[in-house]
N, C-alpha and C positions, 0 to 999 in steps of 0.2 A: 846872862840870858836876856834876849831882846823882848820888847813888848809884843812883837808879832809872834815870837815863839811861845811866849806865855799864853797868848790868846788862843793859839792853835791847840795847846795842851788843854786849856780850859774847855774849849769846844769839844775836843775828843772825849774828855772826862764826862762832860754833860751828855754826850751822845751815848756813851756806855751806860750811864745811869738811867737814861731814858729807855734804852734797850732792855736793861735789867728790869725796869719797872713794867715794861710791856709784857715781858715773859712772866713776871710775877702775877699778872692779872689772870693768867690761865693756869690753874693748879695742875700739876703733873706734866706741864710742857716746858722744857728748857731749850737751850740752844741746840742741844744734840740728842735729846731723848724725849719720848712720849711714854708715860706710864699708863698701862691698861690693867684694870682689875677684873677679876672674875670670881664668883662664888660657885664652887662645885662640890658635889658629894664624892669624896674620895674614900670614905670609910663606912658609909651607911648603906641602906637598901638600894640606892641608885648609883653605887660606885662604878658599876659597869658603864653607865651613861657618862658620869662625870669625868672619868679617866679619858674616855674617847673624845669627849668634847674638848677637853684641855689639849690633848695631843693634836687634834685637827687645827685648833687655833694656833698652837705652836708651829705646826708645819707651815701655815701661811705666813705667820710672822717671820719665821726664819727666811722664807723666800723673799719677803720684802726687805729684810735687813741685808741679805746678800746683794741686793740691788741698790743699796745705799739708804734704805729706809724711806721715809716720807718727807719730802722737802729737806733732805739732809739730816733728819732726826731718826735715830734708831728707835725701834719699838721694843718695849719690855713688858712682858706679861707677868703680873703678880697674882698668884692663885691662893685662895683660902678655902679650906675644907669646912663645910657646914654639917656634914653627916646627914643632910636632908632634914635638918632641925631648924625651924624658924628662930628659936632662941639663940642658937649658935650663929645663925645668919646675921643677927643684929650686931653681935660682937665682932664678927668677921668683917662686916661692912664698916663698922666704926674704925677698925684697924686700917683697912684699905683707904678709906676716904679721909679720915682725920689724922692718921699717923703716917701712912705711906704716901698720902696725898695723890691718889691716882687722878688722871684726867677724865677717864670714862670707865664705866663698868660695862662689860660685854659678855653675852652668852651665859649669864648666871642661870643655874639649873634649879627648877622647882617653883611652882606657883606660890606656895607658902613662904619659901625662902625670899623670893623677889618682893612679895608684898611686905614682908618684915623689914627688908633692907631699904625699900624705896624712901621712907621718911628720912633716913640717915643721909641718903644720897641727895635728896632734894634740898636739904638744909645747906649743903655745900655746892649746889648747882652742878652736880655730877650726873651726867646722862646715863640712863639705863638703855643700852643699845642691844637690840635683838636678843632678849632673854630666851633661854630654852625653857619657856613656860608659856602655855597657850591660853591663859586666862585673858578675857577681854580687858581686864584691868591693866594689861601691859601696854595698851595703846588708847584706851578710853578713860576719861575724856582726853582730847588732844592736848598735849603738853610738849614743849620743846625738849623735855628730858625723857620722853618715852617714845621709843620706836620699836616696832615688832616686825618679824619677817615671815611668819607662818600664821595662817588662819587659826582662830581659837578652837578649843575643844568643842565649844558650843556650835560654832559654824560648821565644824566637820561632822559631828555626830548627828546633828539634826537631819541633814539630807541623807546621810548614810543609813540611819535607822529607818527612816521612812521608805527609802528605796528597797533596802534588804527585807524589811518586814513584808512589803507587798510581794517581792519576788519569791519569798519562801512560803507565801500563802499562810503565814502564821496567824494565830488567833489569840494568844495570851502572852503579851510582851511583859517583861520584868526587867529589873535592874539590880545589880549589886555594886556598891560604890564606896570608895574611901570617904570617910566623913570629914572632909576638909575642903578647901577651895578647889582643889583639883577634881575631886569626885562630884562636888555640887555643880560645877560647870557642866560636867557630862550628864548629870541628872537633868538639869534645866534644858540642855540641848536635846536630850532624848524626849523629854515631855513635849517640847515644841515640835520636834520632827513627827512624833506620833500624832499629835493634835492635828497636823496638816493633812493627815489621812483619816481623821475621825476616830482615833483610837486613844485609849488611856492605859497607863501601866496598871497591871492587876496585882503586882507585888513589888515593893521597894524594900531592900534590905541593905544595911550598911555595916561597916567595920571601922575601927580606929586605926590610924596610921601606925604601922609596925606590927599589926596582927599577923599571926601565922596559922591560925586555925579558922576554917571556914565551913565546917560541917553543919552548924546550925543554920547558917544563911542558905547553903545549898539545899538543905532539907526543906526549908520554908518554900523555896522556889519550886522544888519538885512537888510538894504538897499542893501548891497553887496551880499546878498543871502548866507551868510556863513552857512555851515552845520557842521563845525568842528572848535571849538574855543579853542585855548590854552590860558591859563590865567597865565600871569606873575604877579600874585597878591598874597596878603597875607590873613589875616583873614577877616577883615571887607570889603576889596575890593572884595574878592571872593563872600561873601554873598551879597554885594550890586550889583555886576554885574549880578549874577544869578537871584536874586529877580527881578531886573529891566527887565531882559530878559523874565522871566515867566510872568511878568505883561503885556508885549506887545505881548505875544504869540509867542515868539522867542525861539525855543527849539533845538538848535544844540547840538552835543556832546561837553561837556566841559571837558577839561583836564588841571590839574594843576601839579606843580612840587614841591614836598617835603615840601616847606613852607606852602602849603595848606593842608597838612595832619595833621589834628587836630580834636579832638572831638568838638572843638568850632564851626566848620563849621556847623555841623548839629544841635548843641545845639542852636546857634544863628539864623540860617537860617530856621530851621524846614523842613517840607515836601518838599518845593521847591528844597532842596539840593539833594534829591534822584537822582541818576544817575550820579552825578559828579565823575570824576576819578582824582586820584593823584598818583604820584610816591612816594615811601616811602621805608623804610627798616624795622624797628620794627613795630609790630602791636600795635594799641592802646589797653591797658589792661582793657577791660571791666570786672568789678569785678564778674559778675554772670556767665561769660563764660571763665574766665581765666583758663589756664592749671594748674593742681595741683602743679607742681614744681615751679610755679611763685607765688602762693598764700602766702607763708611765707614772701617773699620780699614785696609783696603788703601790707600785714598786718603791717609789720615793718614801711613802708612808712606812712601809715595812722596813726599809733600810734605816729609818730614823728611830722607830719604836719597837722593832723586832717582833712585830705581830701584824696580822692583817687588819685593815680598816673596817669600820662598821658604818651603818647609817649615821650614827652620832659623831663619828670622825668627820664625815662629810658635813654635817651641820656645823661642827666647830670650824672647819675650814671655810665654809661659806660665810659664817658670821664674821670671821677675821678678814676675809677677802672684801666683803662689802664695807667694813669699817676702814680698811686701807683705801679703798676707792673714794669713800666719802671724805676722809681726811686729806687725801690728795686734792680733791675737788675744792675743799675749803680754803686751800692756799697756805702760804707760809705763816700768815698771822692767825694761827690756830687758837680758837677759843670755843666755848660751848655754843655761843650764838652762831658763829661761822659754821660749825659742824652741823648744827640743826638746819641751817639754810641749805647747806650742801646736800644733806640727806633728802630734804623736801624736793630737790631738783634731780635726785638720782634715779636713773632708770637702767636696769640691767636685763638683757635677754635671757631666754632659757639657756642654762649652762650645760657643761659636760656631764653633770650629775643628774640632769633632769629636773632641777629646781625650776619652778614656773617663773615667768617674767616678773620682775619686781619694779614697782614704781610707787612714788609717794607724792604728797602735795601738802600745802599749808593746812588743809583740813582733813588729811588722810595720812595717818602715821602707821598704817599696816601695809606691808609690801605686797601681799597677795592673799586673797581669800580662797584660793583653790586648793583642793586636796584630791587624793586618789584612794582607792580601796584595794587592799591586798588580802590574800588568804594563804594560810599554810597548807601546802599540798605536797605530800611525800617528803615532809621534813624541810621544806623551803618555802619562802615567801614568793608568791606569784601575784602580779598585778591583775585584778579582775575587772576594775572599772577605772578608766583614765580620767584625767582632769575634766574633759568636756562631757563625760558620761555620768558623773556622780549625781547630778541633780535631776536627771531625766526620769 
């Protein structure tokens, strides 16, 4: 073996070691794969949301992989079930971050879940990308590990409660809310919105996460003469509250925030759900009335998962799509800092789903603060206030 040959081999070996060292700097990023983690509820009260979020993310990831992945790396989604329980979320986050060593967490469901998991992620420099949780904690204070895509419950319910309260010429506003981070954000937003029109809540009543009985709370609101009720509720709590109200002939205007915008409300609650309002962004994609440009996407979703998509399927798809775009923009030398810089420079127009334009900046880690308002009419959600009408 000549000296030149030996030298070339040493140089090649050193290059490989350097390359391996570079890859090792970014957890979850190898030469041919990027690991993405997500915390979903697949067995608890929000399983209907969690399953659809996961499926939407998988649909977009499959599309990316069919085109060769991102800079030659295939994407792999690792899903852990939290059952919508913050205690389980900590264990699930520890598994994904410390054992599976994911590069990024994306689309995790639930405010309590995300807040419980964030310390685990931050210890290992793992970004929390576009959580399906609308607390202001998800993007404030600004941090390279926190990016959100939809305005907070607070920012949605404040203008919606003020606008609808005035429109309905109501006189006694009240609230029923889940006694946790989710419900408290809606309470604070409602108080701020009503304060802007010179009104205060006349009744506040709450319930613990997992509650199934709401008769005492509804009775309190009826006794207080409430004619406008904000619901800091989720799926079964919304249905339970409104059904109990209808049973005792209590019929105020009911307004929910984002977490109540799902076809499961009218599917589970039936006719009594008519008239219920909720803030939202994308419309639920009813197959028989969907716009033509959305039908190929819907058909693809149905072929992969053997069921129609929902609004949460769309959110899952959008989350994964923006992550793919950001990782592509970050370049081949992918790490958390490069991804954060890429997101801060990311700008996407209104898409085929009707998601608002998204943009970020070094001091702004929320993609959009816009929301719409929908109402259940004849068993289907109908948009009644669009993005540019909500705050008027």
